[in-house]
C-alpha positions in Angstrom: -13.0 131.8 -35.1 -9.4 130.7 -34.5 -7.3 131.0 -31.3 -4.2 130.9 -33.5 -4.7 134.5 -34.6 -3.9 137.3 -32.2 -5.2 140.1 -34.4 -9.0 139.4 -34.7 -9.6 142.5 -32.6 -8.5 144.6 -35.5 -11.4 143.6 -37.8 -13.6 146.5 -38.7 -16.9 146.9 -40.6 -15.3 148.0 -43.8 -16.5 148.9 -47.3 -14.5 147.6 -50.3 -12.3 150.3 -51.8 -13.1 149.0 -55.4 -14.8 146.2 -57.2 -11.5 144.8 -58.3 -7.8 145.2 -57.4 -7.5 148.9 -56.7 -4.0 149.3 -58.1 -4.5 147.0 -61.1 -7.7 148.9 -62.1 -5.6 152.1 -62.0 -2.9 150.7 -64.3 -5.1 148.6 -66.5 -3.6 145.3 -65.3 -5.2 142.0 -64.5 -5.4 139.7 -61.4 -6.2 136.1 -60.5 -8.1 136.5 -57.2 -9.0 139.3 -54.8 -8.5 140.0 -51.1 -10.1 142.7 -49.0 -8.3 144.2 -46.0 -10.5 143.8 -42.9 -8.8 146.9 -41.3 -9.5 149.5 -44.0 -11.3 147.8 -46.9 -8.5 148.0 -49.5 -9.1 145.5 -52.3 -5.9 144.0 -53.7 -4.9 141.1 -55.9 -3.6 137.8 -54.4 -0.1 136.3 -54.4 -1.0 134.2 -57.4 -1.4 137.5 -59.3 1.8 139.0 -60.8 1.5 142.2 -58.8 0.5 140.8 -55.3 -1.1 144.0 -54.3 -2.8 142.6 -51.2 0.5 141.5 -49.7 2.1 144.8 -50.7 -0.7 146.6 -48.9 0.1 144.6 -45.7 3.8 145.5 -45.9 3.0 149.1 -46.4 0.3 149.4 -43.7 0.9 146.5 -41.3 -2.9 145.7 -41.6 -2.7 142.0 -40.7 -6.0 140.6 -41.9 -7.5 140.0 -45.4 -10.6 138.1 -46.4 -11.2 136.5 -49.7 -13.1 138.9 -52.0 -14.2 136.0 -54.2 -17.9 135.0 -54.5 -18.7 132.1 -52.2 -15.5 132.3 -50.2 -15.4 133.8 -46.6 -12.1 132.7 -45.1 -9.7 135.1 -43.5 -5.9 135.1 -43.6 -3.6 136.7 -41.0 -0.3 137.7 -42.5 1.4 138.1 -39.1 0.4 134.8 -37.6 0.3 133.0 -41.1 -2.9 131.3 -40.4 -6.1 130.8 -42.4 -9.3 131.4 -40.3 -12.4 129.6 -41.3 -15.9 130.8 -40.2 -17.8 128.6 -37.9 
């Protein structure tokens, strides 16, 4: 993976918390794309979505790593180091 991220040791084998944005599903709202927290499995909507639940989850928990939860995408983003990590 990438040497630019200092948080890769926090990746866990997680199960997704929902099949869509956890908070948007509870409120009946919509999202654009989904991100899964690699520390706890929380599924939240991306920053292109009006609620930005994935980023809100980071600020609330300080869990630094999310992975795209979109079919065919497997990149990781580190909020702390602000770097996209592509698989090899």
